[in-house]
N, C-alpha and C positions, 0 to 999 in steps of 0.2 A: 347084763354086767360082765364085767371082764373078771378076769380071775385075781388081777390084784386089787380091784374094787370089793371083789367078796371077801379076800383076806382082811381089806382094813375096816370093812363092816363087822366081821365075827369079832376082830378086836376091839373096835367100839363097843360093840354090845355086849360083848363077854365084860369089858371094864366098866360101862353103866350099869350092868344088873350085878356087879360084883360075882360073877359067877366064872370062875376060870376055867377054861380049856386046857388040860393036860396034853401034853406034847404027843402022848400016845393015841389021843382022841382027837387031835387036831386034823389030820388027813380026813377022816370020817365025816366030821363036822362041815368041813370045807366042801367035800363031794354032795353032802346033803343041801348045803345053800346052793350050789351050783345047779343042781335040780331044781331046787325051789325057784330059783330065779329064772330058771327055762318056764316052768308052769306059769309063773307071772307073767312073763313075756307073752305066751298064747292069751292069757285073760286080757292084758292091757292091749293086744293087737285085733281084738274082737270090738268090730264096728258099732257105736250106738247111735240112735238117732234121736230126736227132740221126742218124739212118740214113745221112746222105751220107758217102762215105768219102774221104779223100783220095787222090791217084794215087799209085801204087807209085812207088818211085824207080827213075830210068831210069840205068843205069850202063854208058855205052859202052864197047865192047872187053871187056867182062865176061862 
């Protein structure tokens, strides 16, 4: 994601959740989302084959 896309996403998510981000916290929130987008890109780049299976469903206490 580009910095502009991250800013738009943070603004949209903040509005949708009715969770305002103060001006003092905005730089940190944007920095965190930038890092998260970089981590998500690594996950999305990992090649999967048709033989790859999803993890089993974990049910605690069962």
